[in-house]
N, C-alpha and C positions, 0 to 999 in steps of 0.2 A: 291296410295292415299287411306287412310282409311276412312276419313270423310272430309266434306267440308261444309262451310257456306259462306255467302257473304263477310266475312272479312278475313278468313284464311282457310288453308287446313292442316289437320293432316295427315302426310305421314309416310310410312314405306318403307325404302330402303333396298335392299339386298346389303351387303357390304363385302369386304375383309378387315379384320383387319390388323394392322401392323405386327402381328405375322404370317400372311398368312391364318388364319382360316376364315371361312365364318360366317356371322351373319346377324342380322337385326338391323337397326337404326331407331328409331321413333323420329319424331320432328314435330314442327308446322312451316309453312311457310306462309308469308304474302307478299303483293306487296311492303311492306316498309311503312315508316311513315315520317312525317315531324314535326319538332319542330321549332317554330319561336320565337325569342327573340325580342319583339317590344320595341323600345326606343322612348319616346316622346321627343319633342324639349327641354323640361325643364329638361331632364335627368331621368325622372321616367320610370320605367319598367311597361309594361302592363301585368298583370297576370289574370288568370281565375280560379275561384273556381268551382270545379265540384265534385259531389258525385261519389265515386269509390265503386262499388258494392262489389268487392272481398275483400276489406279492411273495408267495412261498415263504411266509414267516408269520409269527404270532403278532397279534395286535392287541394292545391294551386299550379298552374302550369303555364308554358308558353302556349300560344295557340298552338295547333297541333293536329295531327290525322293521320289516315291512308291514304295512297295513293290508289286511285281507279285504277282498272285494266286499262291499256293503258293511264294512266295519268302521266305526268312528275312531278318530285318533285317540281319544281318551280310553276307549275299550282296548285298543291295540297297545297303548302304553301300559295299562295294568297287566295285560297278558304277557307282553315282552319282559316287563320287570320281574314278574313271577317266574317265567320260564328260564330266563338267563341268570338271575341272581338268587332266586328262592325267596326274595322279600316281597311283601305286599303292603299296600297302603290305600287308604281312601283319600289321602291328601296329596293329590297331583296338581301342580300349578303350571298352567301353560304360559310360557314366557315369550313365545314367538315362533316364527317359521322362517325358512329360507330354502332356496333352490340350490342344491349343492353343485350342479354342473350345467349351468345355463348354456343352451345352444346345442347340447348333445343328449341330455337326459331330462325328461320332465318327471321329477321325483321330489315333490314337496316334503321337506323335513319339518316335523312338528316337534318342538322342544319343550320338555317338561322338567320341573324340579319336583322331586319326591322327598318327603320327610315323614316322620312318625311311622317308621318302617318296622315291620314285624317279620322275622324269619319264620317261614312256615313249611319249607320243603328244601330239598337239595335242588340245585340247578338242573334243568333238563336240557340235554344236548340233543341235537337232531343229526341227520345224516351228513350235514355240511359243517357242523361245528361241535367242538368239544369245549365246553365252557368251564372256566376256572374263575372263582370269585377272588378278587384282590381288594383289600381295604387300604386306603392311603389318606394321610392328612393332606390338606390343601397345599402346604408348602412342599411336601414330597411329590405330589402330582405336578406342581408347576416346575419343579426341578427335572422331572421326567420329560416334560415338554422341552425345556431348555437343552436337555441332553439327547433329544431326538428319539426318546423311547416311546413317546406318544406321537404317532405320525399320520393318523387318520384325519383327513381334512374336515370331515363332518364333526368329529369329536372336538377338534380345535375350534371350529366355528360355534358349536354349541357352548363350549366353555367361555368363549368371548362374550356370548350373550348372557350367560348366567353368573359369571365371576363376581361382578360388583354387587348383585343382589345377594349372593351367598356370603360374601365377605362382610356385608353390613350386619348379618345375623350370627356370625361365628367369629371366633378369634383364632388366628393361625399361630 
């Protein structure tokens, strides 16, 4: 381990390459993250707008965030959904996982669909994010993708995994 903070570790491993030579491999590792695709009873998606420092602009995303050490993905998904959107549910359906940046970051993304939502509080922002909830129909959301308004790769990947499942159960 080269460096560490509360969210990730920067690591250096001594490795044997495929050609048999030795070397070093540098990468970042996290406990993983969750992305929740919340669907209201009327078919609208719950999105959150957050400022992204590295890109110096707002990003429209599904609720989600990092998994804390010793926290399960389902517990993290419930926590992140409530914190970022103010909604809660007991109906979270895990639809898959993916690695968002293979070769640079070890950060497994766990993807959930959430329905049967109940608004129970205002979203809670932390020192790195001021969250605003935005509701959009699926067709509006997909137009935002086409127009470049949705630009976060993890959100695009999560939507690719969830889209067909959601469209079978709602009409746009």
